[in-house]
C-alpha positions in Angstrom: 0.9 3.3 13.7 1.3 7.1 14.3 4.4 7.2 12.2 2.5 5.6 9.3 -0.3 8.2 9.6 2.2 11.0 9.6 3.9 9.5 6.5 0.6 9.3 4.6 -0.1 13.0 5.5 3.3 14.1 4.2 2.7 12.0 1.0 -0.7 13.7 0.4 0.9 17.1 1.0 3.6 16.4 -1.5 1.1 15.2 -4.1 -1.0 18.4 -3.7 2.1 20.5 -3.9 3.5 18.8 -7.0 0.1 19.4 -8.6 0.4 23.2 -8.0 -1.7 23.4 -4.8 1.0 24.2 -2.3 -0.1 27.7 -1.4 -3.8 26.7 -1.1 -2.8 23.7 1.0 -0.9 25.9 3.5 -3.9 28.3 3.7 -6.3 25.4 4.3 -4.1 23.8 7.0 -3.9 27.1 8.9 -7.7 27.6 8.5 -8.3 24.0 9.9 -6.0 24.7 12.8 -7.9 27.9 13.7 -11.4 26.3 13.2 -10.5 23.4 15.3 -9.1 25.7 18.0 -5.8 24.0 17.8 -2.6 25.7 18.7 -0.1 26.5 16.0 2.5 24.4 17.8 2.3 21.2 19.7 1.5 20.9 23.3 4.4 22.0 25.5 5.0 18.5 26.8 5.2 17.1 23.2 7.6 19.9 22.3 9.7 19.0 25.3 9.7 15.4 24.4 10.5 16.1 20.8 13.5 18.3 21.8 14.8 15.6 24.1 13.8 12.3 22.5 12.8 12.4 18.8 11.8 8.8 18.9 9.2 9.4 21.6 7.5 11.9 19.3 6.9 9.0 17.0 4.9 7.3 19.7 2.9 10.3 20.9 2.0 12.4 17.9 -0.5 11.0 15.4 -0.3 14.0 13.1 2.6 16.3 12.1 2.4 19.8 13.4 1.2 22.7 11.3 4.7 24.1 11.2 6.2 20.8 10.1 3.7 20.4 7.3 4.0 24.0 6.0 7.8 23.7 6.1 7.7 20.5 4.1 5.3 22.0 1.6 7.6 25.0 1.2 10.6 22.7 0.6 8.6 20.8 -2.0 7.7 24.0 -3.7 11.4 25.0 -3.9 12.2 21.7 -5.5 9.7 22.4 -8.2 11.0 25.9 -9.1 
């Protein structure tokens, strides 16, 4: 289920970026992270698991990290140029 949620978030991000809202999306994502008092990276345990076992991240993380989402948005913006 978590993998499906992440996939939908990536699809929504790609849609917004393709429609010219990439920069605004990245700004909004950062603002949400700050307002929700989230860290800019995942919890240290999740980072450790991700580095060692990518498949376990699929089980633990319900949302992609801010860094992952911003990276994907930037990659999508480069494709459009």
